[in-house]
C-alpha positions in Angstrom: -12.2 4.3 32.2 -13.4 7.2 32.8 -17.1 8.3 31.3 -16.9 11.9 29.1 -20.7 12.4 27.9 -20.7 14.2 25.1 -24.3 13.4 24.4 -26.2 16.7 26.2 -28.3 17.1 22.4 -30.0 14.1 23.3 -30.3 14.3 26.7 -28.3 16.2 29.3 -26.5 14.5 32.4 -25.2 14.0 34.4 -28.2 16.4 36.6 -27.6 18.5 39.2 -27.8 16.5 42.4 -30.9 18.1 44.0 -32.8 17.1 40.5 -32.0 13.2 42.0 -32.4 14.3 45.0 -35.7 16.1 44.4 -37.3 12.8 42.9 -36.4 10.5 45.3 -37.6 13.0 48.1 -41.5 12.3 46.2 -41.6 9.1 45.4 -39.5 8.3 49.4 -41.3 11.1 50.9 -44.4 12.3 49.2 -46.5 10.1 47.3 -49.3 11.5 46.9 -50.8 13.1 43.4 -51.2 16.5 42.3 -54.6 18.6 42.8 -56.4 15.3 43.6 -56.5 15.6 47.3 -55.8 18.1 50.3 -53.6 16.1 52.6 -50.5 17.4 54.0 -48.0 16.0 51.0 -50.9 16.5 48.5 -50.2 20.1 49.5 -46.7 20.2 49.4 -46.5 18.5 45.8 -48.7 21.4 45.0 -46.7 23.1 46.3 -43.6 22.1 44.5 -45.2 22.4 40.6 -46.6 25.4 41.5 -43.0 26.6 42.1 -41.8 24.7 39.4 -44.7 26.3 36.5 -43.4 29.6 37.9 -39.7 29.6 37.5 -40.0 27.8 33.9 -42.3 31.1 33.2 -39.2 33.3 35.0 -36.7 31.7 32.8 -38.5 32.5 29.6 -40.2 35.6 30.7 -43.3 34.6 30.1 -46.7 37.1 31.2 -47.5 34.1 34.2 -46.9 30.9 35.1 -50.2 29.5 33.7 -49.3 30.2 30.7 -47.0 27.2 31.5 -48.2 24.0 30.3 -46.7 20.8 31.4 -46.3 17.9 28.9 -44.6 15.4 28.9 -41.3 16.1 26.2 -40.8 18.6 23.5 -42.6 16.1 21.2 -45.5 15.8 23.2 -45.3 19.6 23.0 -45.2 19.9 19.6 -47.9 17.9 19.2 -50.3 19.3 21.7 -49.1 22.5 19.3 -49.7 21.7 15.8 -52.6 19.8 16.6 -54.4 21.3 18.7 -54.2 24.0 16.3 -54.4 23.1 12.5 -57.9 22.4 10.6 -58.5 21.1 7.2 -57.2 24.1 4.9 -55.1 25.7 6.4 -51.7 26.3 5.7 -48.2 26.0 7.6 -44.5 27.3 7.1 -42.1 25.3 8.4 -38.2 24.4 6.9 -36.5 20.6 5.6 -34.5 20.4 8.0 -37.2 20.0 11.2 -36.5 17.3 13.6 -39.0 14.7 12.8 -41.5 15.7 16.0 -42.4 18.6 13.5 -42.3 16.9 10.1 -44.2 13.6 11.1 -47.1 15.8 12.8 -47.2 17.9 9.8 -46.6 14.8 7.3 -50.3 13.2 9.1 -51.7 16.4 8.7 -51.2 17.0 5.5 -52.9 13.8 4.9 -56.7 15.3 6.9 -56.7 18.7 4.4 -53.5 20.7 6.4 -51.0 22.6 3.7 -47.2 22.6 4.4 -45.0 24.5 2.7 -41.1 23.6 3.0 -38.3 26.5 2.9 -34.8 25.5 2.5 -31.4 26.3 4.5 -28.0 27.0 3.8 -25.4 23.9 4.7 -25.0 25.5 8.0 -28.9 25.4 9.0 -29.2 28.9 9.0 -33.3 29.1 6.7 -33.9 31.7 4.1 -35.6 35.0 4.9 -36.9 35.7 1.4 -38.2 32.3 1.1 -39.9 31.9 4.4 -41.7 35.3 2.9 -42.6 34.3 -0.2 -43.8 31.0 1.3 -46.6 33.4 3.3 -50.2 33.1 2.0 -53.5 35.2 3.6 -54.3 31.6 5.5 -51.1 31.1 7.0 -52.2 29.5 10.4 -48.6 29.1 11.5 -44.9 29.0 11.0 -43.1 26.2 12.6 -39.5 26.3 13.0 -36.7 24.6 14.7 -34.3 27.9 17.2 -31.6 25.8 16.6 -30.2 22.9 14.2 -29.4 19.5 16.3 -27.2 18.6 13.9 -25.1 21.6 13.3 -26.0 24.0 16.0 -27.0 26.6 14.1 -29.5 29.0 15.9 -32.4 31.0 13.5 -32.8 34.3 13.5 -36.3 33.8 15.2 -36.9 37.5 16.1 -37.2 38.6 12.3 -38.9 35.6 11.5 -41.7 35.9 14.1 -42.1 39.1 12.6 -42.6 38.5 9.4 -45.4 36.0 10.7 -47.2 38.2 12.6 -47.6 40.7 9.5 -49.0 37.6 7.6 -51.4 37.8 10.8 -49.8 34.0 11.0 -48.8 32.4 14.4 -45.7 31.6 15.3 -44.4 27.8 17.1 -40.2 27.6 18.1 -39.0 24.4 18.9 -36.6 24.9 21.5 -35.6 21.6 22.7 -31.5 22.7 21.9 -32.0 26.7 23.3 -33.8 26.5 26.2 -31.7 26.5 28.9 -29.0 27.1 27.1 -30.0 30.9 25.6 -32.3 33.3 26.5 -35.0 33.4 25.3 -37.6 36.2 26.5 -41.4 35.4 25.2 -43.2 38.6 26.5 -40.7 40.5 24.4 -40.5 38.3 21.2 -43.0 37.4 18.4 -43.4 34.2 19.7 -46.8 32.8 20.4 -46.0 28.7 21.0 -42.1 27.3 22.7 -42.3 23.9 23.0 -39.3 22.2 25.1 -38.5 19.1 26.5 -37.5 19.2 30.5 -34.6 16.6 30.0 -31.8 19.1 27.7 -30.9 22.1 28.4 -33.6 22.2 31.6 -31.9 19.5 33.2 -34.4 17.7 34.3 -35.4 14.1 34.2 -36.9 12.2 31.4 -40.4 12.6 30.6 -40.9 16.0 31.7 -41.7 19.5 28.9 -42.9 22.3 28.8 -45.5 24.3 26.0 -45.7 28.0 26.5 -49.0 29.9 25.1 -48.8 33.0 24.9 -52.0 34.8 25.9 -54.8 34.8 23.2 -54.0 31.7 22.2 -55.5 29.8 24.5 -59.0 30.6 22.7 -57.6 28.5 19.2 -56.1 25.6 20.4 -57.9 22.4 21.3 -57.0 20.0 24.2 -55.5 17.0 22.6 -56.2 15.2 25.7 -59.1 15.2 28.0 -60.0 14.1 31.0 -59.1 14.0 35.3 -58.1 18.0 36.3 -59.3 17.8 40.0 -60.7 21.3 38.8 -65.0 21.6 38.0 -65.3 18.1 38.1 -68.8 18.6 38.0 -68.9 19.5 34.6 -68.0 17.0 31.6 -67.0 19.8 29.8 -63.1 20.2 29.6 -62.4 23.4 31.7 -60.8 26.1 29.8 -59.1 28.3 32.1 -55.0 27.6 32.2 -53.1 25.6 32.6 -55.7 23.0 33.5 -57.1 22.6 29.6 -54.1 20.8 28.8 -53.1 18.9 31.5 -56.0 16.1 31.8 -54.7 13.0 33.6 -52.0 12.6 36.7 -48.7 14.7 36.2 -45.4 13.1 36.9 -44.7 14.2 39.8 -41.4 12.6 40.4 -40.6 14.1 37.0 -42.0 17.7 37.8 -40.0 17.7 41.1 -36.4 17.2 39.7 -37.9 19.7 36.3 -38.3 22.2 39.4 -34.4 21.5 40.8 -33.2 21.8 37.5 -34.7 24.9 37.2 -33.5 26.0 40.4 -30.3 25.6 39.2 -30.2 27.0 36.1 -31.3 30.1 38.1 -28.5 29.7 40.7 -25.5 29.0 37.7 -27.1 32.4 35.6 -28.4 31.9 32.4 -25.9 34.0 30.7 -22.6 32.3 32.8 -24.3 28.8 31.2 -24.2 30.3 27.9 -20.7 31.9 29.0 -19.5 28.3 29.4 -20.8 26.9 26.4 -20.1 29.2 23.8 -16.3 28.5 25.4 -16.4 25.0 25.4 -17.2 25.3 21.5 -14.8 27.5 20.7 -12.2 25.2 22.0 -14.6 22.3 20.8 -13.9 23.7 17.1 -10.6 24.5 17.3 -9.0 21.5 18.6 -10.9 19.1 16.2 -10.5 21.2 12.4 -6.5 20.3 12.4 -7.5 16.9 11.9 -6.6 15.3 9.0 -9.9 13.6 7.9 -11.8 15.5 10.2 -15.0 17.6 8.1 -16.8 20.2 10.4 -20.7 20.9 10.0 -21.3 23.9 12.3 -21.1 27.6 12.1 -18.0 29.0 12.7 -19.0 31.7 14.9 -19.7 29.8 18.6 -22.5 33.3 18.9 -24.3 31.9 16.3 -24.7 28.2 17.6 -25.2 26.2 20.7 -22.5 23.7 21.9 -23.7 21.3 19.1 -21.4 19.8 16.6 -21.3 17.7 13.5 -18.4 15.9 11.8 -17.2 13.6 9.7 -14.0 11.1 9.5 -12.6 9.8 6.6 -12.4 6.3 6.1 -15.0 6.1 8.8 -18.6 5.1 9.4 -20.2 7.5 12.0 -21.7 4.8 14.2 -18.4 2.7 13.6 -16.7 6.0 15.0 -18.9 6.4 17.6 -18.5 2.9 19.0 -14.7 3.6 18.9 -14.6 6.4 21.3 -17.0 4.4 23.3 -15.7 1.6 23.5 -11.3 2.4 23.3 -11.9 6.0 25.4 -15.5 6.5 27.3 -16.1 9.0 25.2 -19.9 9.3 24.8 -21.3 10.7 21.5 -24.2 10.0 19.4 -24.3 9.0 15.2 -26.8 9.2 13.0 -29.4 11.2 11.0 -30.6 12.4 14.0 -34.0 12.0 13.3 -33.5 15.2 11.2 -32.9 13.6 7.9 -33.3 17.1 6.0 -30.9 19.2 7.6 -28.4 15.6 6.7 -29.7 15.8 2.9 -28.6 19.5 2.9 -25.1 19.0 3.7 -24.8 15.6 1.8 -24.2 12.8 4.5 -27.8 11.2 4.7 -26.4 8.6 2.2 -23.3 7.9 4.7 -25.0 7.1 7.4 -25.4 10.7 9.1 -22.8 12.7 10.7 -21.3 12.1 14.5 -22.4 14.8 16.9 -20.7 15.7 19.9 -22.3 18.1 22.2 -21.7 20.1 25.5 -23.7 20.6 28.7 -22.9 22.7 32.0 -20.8 19.9 33.6 -18.5 19.7 31.2 -15.0 20.5 31.5 -11.9 21.9 29.0 -10.2 18.8 30.1 -13.4 16.0 28.5 -12.6 18.4 24.9 -9.5 17.5 25.0 -10.0 13.7 25.4 -12.3 13.9 22.9 -9.3 15.9 20.3 -7.1 13.2 21.4 -9.6 10.4 21.1 -10.5 11.1 17.7 -6.9 12.5 16.9 -5.5 9.2 17.4 -8.4 7.1 15.3 -7.6 9.2 12.5 -3.8 8.1 12.8 -5.1 5.0 12.6 
């Protein structure tokens, strides 16, 4: 049975062949740690990791490569930003539709004396700008929002939200889990102070990789979450203050970052603009193919320009988990069913009591034939 992968919002698959080769090369040929010795292998490792940082900075149009901090996933990046920045008495504005990677750290921080205001969204997952503006206070330290919903794919107007945050004297944290590598982002030209992203989704790297962009000056306010060996200033018992060492204690995931560097190189070759066009064409095809099917209800904006390649649906008479199982076992189509770690979005949609939705998400290697096959399979199931 042919394998059709439509779960790229969880992790991208397949990876470019160069990613797989790079991971193998790190394990097979190098075997050295980053910044811990001056052997030829260690210097080669350093060169690849430096190139990875440079490629990530170039993709985001960051001012300098050292403003890209390597983490172990998007959740790790968000935890560093939230726990490193917020103190008791601070105020944060976020939304009810965030991923648990934001909701759960903020719930923990509330127990430590941080005040959190949650703004609502419409049924497509678009936050209310007027509500954000009303929520801002003199002591608001941070506005933290997801760039695109991982349930509906809806893009937030982050430029306008960041401007509101800065006008109130607050910093702006963007969760780019569903947009980095999918949507052009230029942090140097945007009111973005912190941007968190996993390496294994749109950046096409392996699991266990992630990045946090830190805007100039923010490092003075952002405490390190971990302290330890960095391979630099080893004579001191205090954490280095320079970037990126301040936030990168312990050994790097060298095989993972070799793979991430190769994934970023592949994105550069294809160009982000071309990848975005490909995703939009598939998104239009997917919506257009599924909408006419009797019993199908779609949860996504109608315009491909207002979203990433993520679409959720329900089918009358079928539990989302049941539908996902049938698609996998009978048609070889891999999707994800459930609440997608975003319970607030499902409360807004009215789908939480039914166990959420079925989510389909496209990637660079998804083809029009894959979309046709998925639509045909759902059409056949609906007809039973």
